[in-house]
N, C-alpha and C positions, 0 to 999 in steps of 0.2 A: 361092575369090577373096573376100576382105571388101571390101566397096564403102566407099571414105571418103565420110563427111558433110562438107559445106561450111557452116559457118554463114552466113547470111544477113544481109546488112549493108543500112543504107539505101539504098544505091544498086541494089540489086536491085527496089525499087519506088519509082521514081521519082516525087515528088508535083508534081503541077502548082503553081506561085508562087501562083495564084489560090487556092487550098485554104486556107479558114481552120479553125483550131480552135475549137471551141464553148467557147474561154476567155475570162474577161474577166482581164484584169491589171491590178492595183492598186498604185499607187505613192503612198505617203504623202511628200509633199513640204515639206519644212523647212530653209531656208538650203542649197538645194542647187543653185544656179546653175551651180557648176563640175563638178558630176558628172552632174546627170540626162540632158544629152544622150547619155553612153554608155550608161547604163541604158537608154533608151528605143530606141536604134540595135539593142542586144542583143537586145530582145524583135522589132524588125522583122526581123533576120537569122535567126530562128528558121525550120527547115524547114516545119513546120505555123505559118503565122503566127495568132497569137489573134485572135480575132473584134473584140476592142476591147481600147484600154488607158485605164485611168481614173487620170487624175494628182489627187491632193487635197492643194492649197497649204494646209497648216495655218498661215496667217499669220504667215509667215516675218519675221523683223525684219532684214533686211538691205536696207532701202532701194528695195523694188520689184526687186531683182537676180533673185530666182527667179522672179518672176512675169514679168518680162521674158524670161527664158531659156524658162520654158513656152510663151510666147506664141509666141517664135520656132521652137520645137520642132512646136508645133502647126502653124504655117504648112509646115513642110517634108515632112509624111505626108500620103495622102489624105484630103480630108474625111470626117469622122464617125469616123476611126479611133481619134482620141483625143479622149477627154471630158475637160474640166478642172473642178473643182470649187474654188471658192475659198471658205474658210472664213473667218471674222471673225474667231475666238480661237482661241489656239492651245492645244489640250488633247493632244496629243501622238501619236505614231504609231498606238497602238490605236484612238484615236477615230476618226483618218483612214481607217485601214483599213475600221473599221465602215461608215463614210458611204460609202466606196467600192464595199463589197459591196451595201449597201442601192441603190447606182446600177445595180449590173450588171445585164446583161441574159441573161448567157450561165450555163448548166448548172453549169461549173466554174469556180473561182475561183482565181486566183494570186497571190500576193502577193511584190514585189519591194521591197527598199530602194532610194531614190533613188541610192545609191551602188553598187549591185551590179550586176553584169554577166555 
């Protein structure tokens, strides 16, 4: 008799919601007031929540809308989970990613666009 093997899925090994992955998620933010909330929410809903999220505001030219949105987002999540870096001059997403990388504290880095989910 041949025994059938069953593939395991994530529910076979439930992970407590308090466990955090050793990951820093870096999100460059430029004129993203309308999209950043969903991007951060998608990170929060991960099965293994990253240790930290680093939002790098790249001197948006939207009259403060992005900075206001980022401030509101930070207030909704546990203290210290989101770091906010405000840049004085826009130098593009590559520069913002590098600055976020330098500010990270974890072994692994993940990059997410502000309109990503």
